[in-house]
A tleap script that builds the chain and sets N, CA, C and O, in Angstrom:
source leaprc.protein.ff14SB
mol = sequence {
  NMET SER LEU LYS ILE THR LYS GLN ASN PHE
  ASN GLN GLU VAL LEU ALA SER ASP LYS PRO
  VAL LEU VAL ASP PHE TRP ALA PRO TRP CYS
  GLY PRO CYS ARG MET VAL GLY PRO ILE VAL
  ASP GLU LEU ALA ALA GLU LEU GLU GLY LYS
  PHE LYS VAL GLY LYS ILE ASN VAL ASP GLU
  GLU ASN GLU LEU ALA GLN MET PHE GLN VAL
  PHE SER ILE PRO THR LEU ILE VAL PHE GLU
  GLY GLY LYS VAL LYS ALA LYS ALA VAL GLY
  PHE SER GLY LYS GLU ALA ILE ARG LYS MET
  LEU GLY CALA
}
set mol.1.N position { -166.381 -67.049 -8.432 }
set mol.1.CA position { -167.667 -66.407 -8.651 }
set mol.1.C position { -167.457 -64.909 -8.865 }
set mol.1.O position { -166.553 -64.309 -8.283 }
set mol.2.N position { -168.290 -64.325 -9.693 }
set mol.2.CA position { -168.148 -62.902 -9.968 }
set mol.2.C position { -168.895 -62.071 -8.925 }
set mol.2.O position { -169.910 -62.497 -8.372 }
set mol.3.N position { -168.369 -60.888 -8.678 }
set mol.3.CA position { -168.945 -59.965 -7.708 }
set mol.3.C position { -170.024 -59.108 -8.353 }
set mol.3.O position { -169.954 -58.808 -9.545 }
set mol.4.N position { -171.006 -58.721 -7.581 }
set mol.4.CA position { -171.970 -57.728 -8.049 }
set mol.4.C position { -171.375 -56.371 -7.704 }
set mol.4.O position { -171.182 -56.040 -6.534 }
set mol.5.N position { -171.091 -55.597 -8.733 }
set mol.5.CA position { -170.475 -54.297 -8.512 }
set mol.5.C position { -171.534 -53.204 -8.647 }
set mol.5.O position { -172.320 -53.174 -9.594 }
set mol.6.N position { -171.521 -52.316 -7.668 }
set mol.6.CA position { -172.469 -51.203 -7.623 }
set mol.6.C position { -171.679 -49.906 -7.436 }
set mol.6.O position { -170.467 -49.925 -7.227 }
set mol.7.N position { -172.385 -48.798 -7.515 }
set mol.7.CA position { -171.757 -47.502 -7.285 }
set mol.7.C position { -171.131 -47.461 -5.883 }
set mol.7.O position { -170.092 -46.835 -5.676 }
set mol.8.N position { -171.775 -48.135 -4.932 }
set mol.8.CA position { -171.300 -48.116 -3.546 }
set mol.8.C position { -169.974 -48.865 -3.359 }
set mol.8.O position { -169.151 -48.447 -2.545 }
set mol.9.N position { -169.752 -49.964 -4.096 }
set mol.9.CA position { -168.528 -50.739 -3.873 }
set mol.9.C position { -167.521 -50.638 -5.025 }
set mol.9.O position { -166.479 -51.292 -4.984 }
set mol.10.N position { -167.815 -49.830 -6.048 }
set mol.10.CA position { -166.967 -49.751 -7.235 }
set mol.10.C position { -165.539 -49.330 -6.909 }
set mol.10.O position { -164.589 -49.983 -7.341 }
set mol.11.N position { -165.379 -48.251 -6.156 }
set mol.11.CA position { -164.026 -47.774 -5.840 }
set mol.11.C position { -163.212 -48.833 -5.116 }
set mol.11.O position { -162.055 -49.075 -5.458 }
set mol.12.N position { -163.814 -49.463 -4.118 }
set mol.12.CA position { -163.110 -50.462 -3.323 }
set mol.12.C position { -162.809 -51.721 -4.143 }
set mol.12.O position { -161.677 -52.206 -4.132 }
set mol.13.N position { -163.803 -52.251 -4.849 }
set mol.13.CA position { -163.648 -53.529 -5.544 }
set mol.13.C position { -162.876 -53.431 -6.864 }
set mol.13.O position { -162.210 -54.383 -7.269 }
set mol.14.N position { -162.968 -52.275 -7.533 }
set mol.14.CA position { -162.356 -52.146 -8.860 }
set mol.14.C position { -161.150 -51.221 -8.834 }
set mol.14.O position { -160.033 -51.655 -9.118 }
set mol.15.N position { -161.356 -49.967 -8.500 }
set mol.15.CA position { -160.272 -48.992 -8.602 }
set mol.15.C position { -159.152 -49.235 -7.599 }
set mol.15.O position { -157.982 -49.017 -7.915 }
set mol.16.N position { -159.493 -49.683 -6.396 }
set mol.16.CA position { -158.476 -49.904 -5.359 }
set mol.16.C position { -157.990 -51.354 -5.299 }
set mol.16.O position { -157.243 -51.713 -4.390 }
set mol.17.N position { -158.398 -52.183 -6.242 }
set mol.17.CA position { -158.028 -53.603 -6.220 }
set mol.17.C position { -156.531 -53.786 -6.448 }
set mol.17.O position { -155.928 -53.094 -7.269 }
set mol.18.N position { -155.942 -54.721 -5.716 }
set mol.18.CA position { -154.527 -55.040 -5.910 }
set mol.18.C position { -154.325 -56.026 -7.066 }
set mol.18.O position { -153.190 -56.334 -7.429 }
set mol.19.N position { -155.420 -56.517 -7.637 }
set mol.19.CA position { -155.379 -57.436 -8.784 }
set mol.19.C position { -156.089 -56.770 -9.964 }
set mol.19.O position { -156.927 -55.890 -9.765 }
set mol.20.N position { -155.759 -57.184 -11.190 }
set mol.20.CA position { -156.543 -56.700 -12.330 }
set mol.20.C position { -157.995 -57.145 -12.180 }
set mol.20.O position { -158.270 -58.200 -11.609 }
set mol.21.N position { -158.920 -56.337 -12.693 }
set mol.21.CA position { -160.346 -56.620 -12.544 }
set mol.21.C position { -161.022 -56.626 -13.914 }
set mol.21.O position { -160.898 -55.676 -14.686 }
set mol.22.N position { -161.740 -57.715 -14.202 }
set mol.22.CA position { -162.569 -57.800 -15.399 }
set mol.22.C position { -163.983 -57.433 -14.990 }
set mol.22.O position { -164.560 -58.055 -14.097 }
set mol.23.N position { -164.546 -56.414 -15.649 }
set mol.23.CA position { -165.905 -55.987 -15.338 }
set mol.23.C position { -166.787 -56.219 -16.565 }
set mol.23.O position { -166.473 -55.777 -17.670 }
set mol.24.N position { -167.887 -56.919 -16.344 }
set mol.24.CA position { -168.872 -57.221 -17.383 }
set mol.24.C position { -170.068 -56.292 -17.192 }
set mol.24.O position { -170.817 -56.425 -16.223 }
set mol.25.N position { -170.244 -55.344 -18.127 }
set mol.25.CA position { -171.424 -54.480 -18.125 }
set mol.25.C position { -172.504 -55.214 -18.900 }
set mol.25.O position { -172.300 -55.549 -20.067 }
set mol.26.N position { -173.651 -55.473 -18.277 }
set mol.26.CA position { -174.679 -56.339 -18.860 }
set mol.26.C position { -176.063 -55.888 -18.420 }
set mol.26.O position { -176.213 -54.967 -17.618 }
set mol.27.N position { -177.073 -56.562 -18.966 }
set mol.27.CA position { -178.466 -56.391 -18.524 }
set mol.27.C position { -179.184 -57.721 -18.735 }
set mol.27.O position { -178.854 -58.456 -19.666 }
set mol.28.N position { -180.166 -58.042 -17.880 }
set mol.28.CA position { -180.846 -59.336 -17.971 }
set mol.28.C position { -181.619 -59.536 -19.279 }
set mol.28.O position { -181.833 -60.679 -19.682 }
set mol.29.N position { -182.043 -58.466 -19.952 }
set mol.29.CA position { -182.834 -58.569 -21.178 }
set mol.29.C position { -181.961 -58.712 -22.429 }
set mol.29.O position { -182.485 -58.879 -23.530 }
set mol.30.N position { -180.646 -58.650 -22.269 }
set mol.30.CA position { -179.709 -58.640 -23.402 }
set mol.30.C position { -179.275 -60.062 -23.758 }
set mol.30.O position { -178.608 -60.732 -22.970 }
set mol.31.N position { -179.660 -60.516 -24.953 }
set mol.31.CA position { -179.322 -61.874 -25.401 }
set mol.31.C position { -177.831 -62.156 -25.417 }
set mol.31.O position { -177.401 -63.143 -24.820 }
set mol.32.N position { -177.010 -61.322 -26.084 }
set mol.32.CA position { -175.564 -61.577 -26.072 }
set mol.32.C position { -174.967 -61.547 -24.667 }
set mol.32.O position { -173.989 -62.243 -24.393 }
set mol.33.N position { -175.554 -60.739 -23.773 }
set mol.33.CA position { -175.079 -60.697 -22.383 }
set mol.33.C position { -175.286 -62.058 -21.708 }
set mol.33.O position { -174.444 -62.519 -20.938 }
set mol.34.N position { -176.425 -62.688 -22.014 }
set mol.34.CA position { -176.717 -64.001 -21.424 }
set mol.34.C position { -175.787 -65.077 -21.981 }
set mol.34.O position { -175.588 -66.114 -21.348 }
set mol.35.N position { -175.215 -64.832 -23.167 }
set mol.35.CA position { -174.242 -65.769 -23.731 }
set mol.35.C position { -172.854 -65.547 -23.112 }
set mol.35.O position { -172.123 -66.509 -22.873 }
set mol.36.N position { -172.493 -64.297 -22.856 }
set mol.36.CA position { -171.181 -63.977 -22.287 }
set mol.36.C position { -171.135 -64.282 -20.788 }
set mol.36.O position { -170.089 -64.678 -20.273 }
set mol.37.N position { -172.251 -64.103 -20.086 }
set mol.37.CA position { -172.290 -64.271 -18.631 }
set mol.37.C position { -171.684 -65.561 -18.124 }
set mol.37.O position { -170.836 -65.520 -17.233 }
set mol.38.N position { -172.093 -66.731 -18.665 }
set mol.38.CA position { -171.510 -67.983 -18.181 }
set mol.38.C position { -170.011 -68.092 -18.457 }
set mol.38.O position { -169.281 -68.703 -17.677 }
set mol.39.N position { -169.550 -67.505 -19.559 }
set mol.39.CA position { -168.114 -67.515 -19.864 }
set mol.39.C position { -167.361 -66.690 -18.822 }
set mol.39.O position { -166.311 -67.103 -18.329 }
set mol.40.N position { -167.907 -65.530 -18.496 }
set mol.40.CA position { -167.293 -64.671 -17.483 }
set mol.40.C position { -167.258 -65.393 -16.133 }
set mol.40.O position { -166.261 -65.316 -15.414 }
set mol.41.N position { -168.343 -66.095 -15.786 }
set mol.41.CA position { -168.378 -66.846 -14.528 }
set mol.41.C position { -167.334 -67.971 -14.510 }
set mol.41.O position { -166.690 -68.203 -13.486 }
set mol.42.N position { -167.166 -68.669 -15.642 }
set mol.42.CA position { -166.141 -69.720 -15.742 }
set mol.42.C position { -164.756 -69.138 -15.527 }
set mol.42.O position { -163.945 -69.696 -14.787 }
set mol.43.N position { -164.491 -68.016 -16.178 }
set mol.43.CA position { -163.180 -67.380 -16.028 }
set mol.43.C position { -162.959 -66.902 -14.602 }
set mol.43.O position { -161.837 -66.960 -14.097 }
set mol.44.N position { -164.005 -66.434 -13.953 }
set mol.44.CA position { -163.886 -66.002 -12.551 }
set mol.44.C position { -163.394 -67.158 -11.689 }
set mol.44.O position { -162.535 -66.974 -10.826 }
set mol.45.N position { -163.942 -68.353 -11.925 }
set mol.45.CA position { -163.530 -69.530 -11.155 }
set mol.45.C position { -162.112 -69.959 -11.520 }
set mol.45.O position { -161.307 -70.271 -10.643 }
set mol.46.N position { -161.810 -69.971 -12.821 }
set mol.46.CA position { -160.492 -70.433 -13.287 }
set mol.46.C position { -159.364 -69.491 -12.885 }
set mol.46.O position { -158.247 -69.941 -12.628 }
set mol.47.N position { -159.639 -68.204 -12.829 }
set mol.47.CA position { -158.590 -67.216 -12.585 }
set mol.47.C position { -158.608 -66.659 -11.164 }
set mol.47.O position { -157.956 -65.657 -10.867 }
set mol.48.N position { -159.364 -67.323 -10.294 }
set mol.48.CA position { -159.472 -66.861 -8.912 }
set mol.48.C position { -158.080 -66.749 -8.289 }
set mol.48.O position { -157.255 -67.655 -8.408 }
set mol.49.N position { -157.842 -65.636 -7.631 }
set mol.49.CA position { -156.536 -65.394 -7.024 }
set mol.49.C position { -155.625 -64.558 -7.912 }
set mol.49.O position { -154.748 -63.857 -7.407 }
set mol.50.N position { -155.819 -64.619 -9.231 }
set mol.50.CA position { -155.003 -63.832 -10.165 }
set mol.50.C position { -155.743 -62.583 -10.623 }
set mol.50.O position { -155.147 -61.521 -10.804 }
set mol.51.N position { -157.062 -62.729 -10.807 }
set mol.51.CA position { -157.909 -61.637 -11.282 }
set mol.51.C position { -159.147 -61.571 -10.410 }
set mol.51.O position { -159.544 -62.555 -9.785 }
set mol.52.N position { -159.745 -60.402 -10.380 }
set mol.52.CA position { -161.044 -60.232 -9.753 }
set mol.52.C position { -162.027 -60.058 -10.911 }
set mol.52.O position { -161.698 -59.411 -11.906 }
set mol.53.N position { -163.218 -60.623 -10.795 }
set mol.53.CA position { -164.220 -60.533 -11.854 }
set mol.53.C position { -165.527 -60.029 -11.254 }
set mol.53.O position { -165.998 -60.531 -10.233 }
set mol.54.N position { -166.097 -59.031 -11.906 }
set mol.54.CA position { -167.344 -58.464 -11.411 }
set mol.54.C position { -168.303 -58.137 -12.537 }
set mol.54.O position { -167.917 -58.066 -13.704 }
set mol.55.N position { -169.564 -57.939 -12.168 }
set mol.55.CA position { -170.606 -57.621 -13.140 }
set mol.55.C position { -171.347 -56.375 -12.691 }
set mol.55.O position { -171.627 -56.180 -11.509 }
set mol.56.N position { -171.658 -55.532 -13.682 }
set mol.56.CA position { -172.435 -54.320 -13.419 }
set mol.56.C position { -173.683 -54.373 -14.284 }
set mol.56.O position { -173.598 -54.384 -15.512 }
set mol.57.N position { -174.841 -54.406 -13.639 }
set mol.57.CA position { -176.122 -54.366 -14.344 }
set mol.57.C position { -176.365 -52.910 -14.746 }
set mol.57.O position { -176.569 -52.055 -13.885 }
set mol.58.N position { -176.342 -52.627 -16.053 }
set mol.58.CA position { -176.452 -51.243 -16.521 }
set mol.58.C position { -177.815 -50.622 -16.221 }
set mol.58.O position { -177.928 -49.400 -16.132 }
set mol.59.N position { -178.842 -51.443 -16.066 }
set mol.59.CA position { -180.161 -50.906 -15.708 }
set mol.59.C position { -180.162 -50.372 -14.280 }
set mol.59.O position { -180.822 -49.376 -13.984 }
set mol.60.N position { -179.424 -51.033 -13.401 }
set mol.60.CA position { -179.366 -50.634 -11.996 }
set mol.60.C position { -178.275 -49.600 -11.728 }
set mol.60.O position { -178.393 -48.796 -10.803 }
set mol.61.N position { -177.219 -49.619 -12.532 }
set mol.61.CA position { -176.049 -48.766 -12.297 }
set mol.61.C position { -175.739 -47.927 -13.533 }
set mol.61.O position { -174.625 -47.953 -14.056 }
set mol.62.N position { -176.740 -47.187 -13.984 }
set mol.62.CA position { -176.597 -46.383 -15.197 }
set mol.62.C position { -175.466 -45.368 -15.097 }
set mol.62.O position { -174.794 -45.076 -16.087 }
set mol.63.N position { -175.262 -44.839 -13.910 }
set mol.63.CA position { -174.211 -43.827 -13.711 }
set mol.63.C position { -172.818 -44.399 -14.015 }
set mol.63.O position { -171.991 -43.728 -14.633 }
set mol.64.N position { -172.564 -45.636 -13.581 }
set mol.64.CA position { -171.273 -46.277 -13.872 }
set mol.64.C position { -171.131 -46.553 -15.366 }
set mol.64.O position { -170.051 -46.384 -15.932 }
set mol.65.N position { -172.217 -46.977 -15.999 }
set mol.65.CA position { -172.178 -47.224 -17.443 }
set mol.65.C position { -171.841 -45.938 -18.190 }
set mol.65.O position { -171.029 -45.952 -19.116 }
set mol.66.N position { -172.449 -44.844 -17.800 }
set mol.66.CA position { -172.167 -43.560 -18.446 }
set mol.66.C position { -170.736 -43.117 -18.197 }
set mol.66.O position { -170.082 -42.589 -19.097 }
set mol.67.N position { -170.244 -43.328 -16.982 }
set mol.67.CA position { -168.892 -42.921 -16.619 }
set mol.67.C position { -167.847 -43.561 -17.545 }
set mol.67.O position { -166.837 -42.941 -17.876 }
set mol.68.N position { -168.106 -44.799 -17.954 }
set mol.68.CA position { -167.151 -45.525 -18.799 }
set mol.68.C position { -167.628 -45.643 -20.245 }
set mol.68.O position { -167.165 -46.500 -20.997 }
set mol.69.N position { -168.557 -44.771 -20.617 }
set mol.69.CA position { -169.064 -44.673 -21.984 }
set mol.69.C position { -169.495 -46.024 -22.547 }
set mol.69.O position { -169.126 -46.406 -23.657 }
set mol.70.N position { -170.282 -46.726 -21.752 }
set mol.70.CA position { -170.846 -48.000 -22.186 }
set mol.70.C position { -172.175 -47.697 -22.876 }
set mol.70.O position { -173.180 -47.406 -22.226 }
set mol.71.N position { -172.155 -47.773 -24.202 }
set mol.71.CA position { -173.348 -47.472 -24.991 }
set mol.71.C position { -173.984 -48.727 -25.562 }
set mol.71.O position { -175.163 -48.726 -25.917 }
set mol.72.N position { -173.205 -49.795 -25.651 }
set mol.72.CA position { -173.698 -51.084 -26.145 }
set mol.72.C position { -173.278 -52.150 -25.146 }
set mol.72.O position { -172.219 -52.056 -24.525 }
set mol.73.N position { -174.116 -53.157 -25.002 }
set mol.73.CA position { -173.774 -54.249 -24.100 }
set mol.73.C position { -173.880 -55.570 -24.840 }
set mol.73.O position { -174.643 -55.672 -25.800 }
set mol.74.N position { -173.144 -56.569 -24.425 }
set mol.74.CA position { -172.190 -56.556 -23.322 }
set mol.74.C position { -170.936 -55.746 -23.659 }
set mol.74.O position { -170.484 -55.710 -24.803 }
set mol.75.N position { -170.398 -55.107 -22.639 }
set mol.75.CA position { -169.095 -54.457 -22.722 }
set mol.75.C position { -168.246 -55.022 -21.594 }
set mol.75.O position { -168.662 -55.047 -20.436 }
set mol.76.N position { -167.056 -55.472 -21.948 }
set mol.76.CA position { -166.103 -55.980 -20.963 }
set mol.76.C position { -164.966 -54.973 -20.853 }
set mol.76.O position { -164.401 -54.547 -21.860 }
set mol.77.N position { -164.638 -54.598 -19.625 }
set mol.77.CA position { -163.527 -53.671 -19.394 }
set mol.77.C position { -162.591 -54.292 -18.365 }
set mol.77.O position { -163.025 -54.797 -17.330 }
set mol.78.N position { -161.291 -54.244 -18.674 }
set mol.78.CA position { -160.271 -54.705 -17.741 }
set mol.78.C position { -159.647 -53.466 -17.095 }
set mol.78.O position { -159.164 -52.566 -17.783 }
set mol.79.N position { -159.669 -53.439 -15.771 }
set mol.79.CA position { -159.053 -52.362 -15.003 }
set mol.79.C position { -157.794 -52.906 -14.344 }
set mol.79.O position { -157.781 -54.019 -13.818 }
set mol.80.N position { -156.754 -52.113 -14.381 }
set mol.80.CA position { -155.529 -52.492 -13.681 }
set mol.80.C position { -154.942 -51.229 -13.069 }
set mol.80.O position { -154.747 -50.230 -13.761 }
set mol.81.N position { -154.662 -51.275 -11.775 }
set mol.81.CA position { -154.143 -50.101 -11.094 }
set mol.81.C position { -155.102 -48.919 -11.138 }
set mol.81.O position { -154.673 -47.765 -11.138 }
set mol.82.N position { -156.399 -49.207 -11.175 }
set mol.82.CA position { -157.405 -48.157 -11.169 }
set mol.82.C position { -157.661 -47.518 -12.525 }
set mol.82.O position { -158.443 -46.574 -12.631 }
set mol.83.N position { -157.000 -48.034 -13.572 }
set mol.83.CA position { -157.172 -47.465 -14.913 }
set mol.83.C position { -157.687 -48.519 -15.891 }
set mol.83.O position { -157.475 -49.716 -15.697 }
set mol.84.N position { -158.367 -48.060 -16.946 }
set mol.84.CA position { -158.851 -48.965 -17.985 }
set mol.84.C position { -157.660 -49.463 -18.788 }
set mol.84.O position { -156.899 -48.674 -19.347 }
set mol.85.N position { -157.508 -50.791 -18.838 }
set mol.85.CA position { -156.402 -51.401 -19.581 }
set mol.85.C position { -156.873 -51.913 -20.943 }
set mol.85.O position { -156.138 -51.834 -21.928 }
set mol.86.N position { -158.099 -52.438 -20.997 }
set mol.86.CA position { -158.639 -52.990 -22.247 }
set mol.86.C position { -160.155 -52.911 -22.209 }
set mol.86.O position { -160.767 -52.879 -21.141 }
set mol.87.N position { -160.754 -52.881 -23.407 }
set mol.87.CA position { -162.208 -52.791 -23.505 }
set mol.87.C position { -162.668 -53.558 -24.741 }
set mol.87.O position { -162.060 -53.447 -25.805 }
set mol.88.N position { -163.734 -54.330 -24.600 }
set mol.88.CA position { -164.318 -55.058 -25.728 }
set mol.88.C position { -165.834 -54.883 -25.682 }
set mol.88.O position { -166.454 -55.011 -24.627 }
set mol.89.N position { -166.418 -54.590 -26.841 }
set mol.89.CA position { -167.857 -54.382 -26.944 }
set mol.89.C position { -168.449 -55.496 -27.786 }
set mol.89.O position { -167.914 -55.836 -28.842 }
set mol.90.N position { -169.565 -56.069 -27.317 }
set mol.90.CA position { -170.218 -57.154 -28.037 }
set mol.90.C position { -169.779 -58.500 -27.501 }
set mol.90.O position { -168.994 -58.588 -26.556 }
set mol.91.N position { -170.302 -59.549 -28.124 }
set mol.91.CA position { -169.987 -60.901 -27.673 }
set mol.91.C position { -168.513 -61.194 -27.869 }
set mol.91.O position { -167.955 -60.904 -28.928 }
set mol.92.N position { -167.879 -61.766 -26.860 }
set mol.92.CA position { -166.503 -62.238 -26.942 }
set mol.92.C position { -166.467 -63.660 -26.428 }
set mol.92.O position { -167.073 -63.969 -25.402 }
set mol.93.N position { -165.762 -64.526 -27.131 }
set mol.93.CA position { -165.590 -65.903 -26.691 }
set mol.93.C position { -164.557 -65.991 -25.585 }
set mol.93.O position { -163.869 -65.016 -25.283 }
set mol.94.N position { -164.454 -67.156 -24.989 }
set mol.94.CA position { -163.576 -67.370 -23.846 }
set mol.94.C position { -162.111 -67.055 -24.161 }
set mol.94.O position { -161.433 -66.390 -23.377 }
set mol.95.N position { -161.627 -67.534 -25.311 }
set mol.95.CA position { -160.221 -67.297 -25.647 }
set mol.95.C position { -159.951 -65.819 -25.912 }
set mol.95.O position { -158.888 -65.310 -25.558 }
set mol.96.N position { -160.901 -65.132 -26.527 }
set mol.96.CA position { -160.734 -63.686 -26.769 }
set mol.96.C position { -160.665 -62.923 -25.445 }
set mol.96.O position { -159.890 -61.977 -25.305 }
set mol.97.N position { -161.469 -63.336 -24.494 }
set mol.97.CA position { -161.461 -62.672 -23.185 }
set mol.97.C position { -160.154 -62.984 -22.462 }
set mol.97.O position { -159.567 -62.098 -21.842 }
set mol.98.N position { -159.692 -64.229 -22.534 }
set mol.98.CA position { -158.409 -64.598 -21.939 }
set mol.98.C position { -157.282 -63.756 -22.512 }
set mol.98.O position { -156.422 -63.273 -21.775 }
set mol.99.N position { -157.289 -63.579 -23.837 }
set mol.99.CA position { -156.276 -62.789 -24.510 }
set mol.99.C position { -156.327 -61.336 -24.030 }
set mol.99.O position { -155.294 -60.708 -23.796 }
set mol.100.N position { -157.544 -60.819 -23.891 }
set mol.100.CA position { -157.725 -59.452 -23.403 }
set mol.100.C position { -157.139 -59.280 -21.999 }
set mol.100.O position { -156.585 -58.232 -21.666 }
set mol.101.N position { -157.272 -60.332 -21.184 }
set mol.101.CA position { -156.752 -60.315 -19.816 }
set mol.101.C position { -155.254 -60.563 -19.777 }
set mol.101.O position { -154.592 -60.247 -18.788 }
set mol.102.N position { -154.724 -61.124 -20.845 }
set mol.102.CA position { -153.311 -61.522 -20.842 }
set mol.102.C position { -153.099 -62.761 -19.996 }
set mol.102.O position { -152.017 -62.975 -19.450 }
set mol.103.N position { -154.156 -63.587 -19.888 }
set mol.103.CA position { -154.095 -64.780 -19.021 }
set mol.103.C position { -153.850 -66.037 -19.848 }
set mol.103.O position { -153.768 -67.133 -19.295 }
savepdb mol mol.pdb
quit
């Protein structure tokens, strides 16, 4: 299952994570986000233990979206060792996301 990431837990859950982290920047009103969401949830279950997966609602966490220059959603960002490793904007299918993760 994916984590709800907020400004309060971002450093601990993402930047300080000992595993790579896939973060889905989304909003409930975004059609492509609703298409990517279930794929991200599937990957969270399949890759449990290897990767951490979280979601950031850009309406609730605008500051985090601005920090990572998220201007369009969905945006997927992979963090590893506290740094951005990969970024994809727009709808991505399951295999494209797997490739981005190197999984």
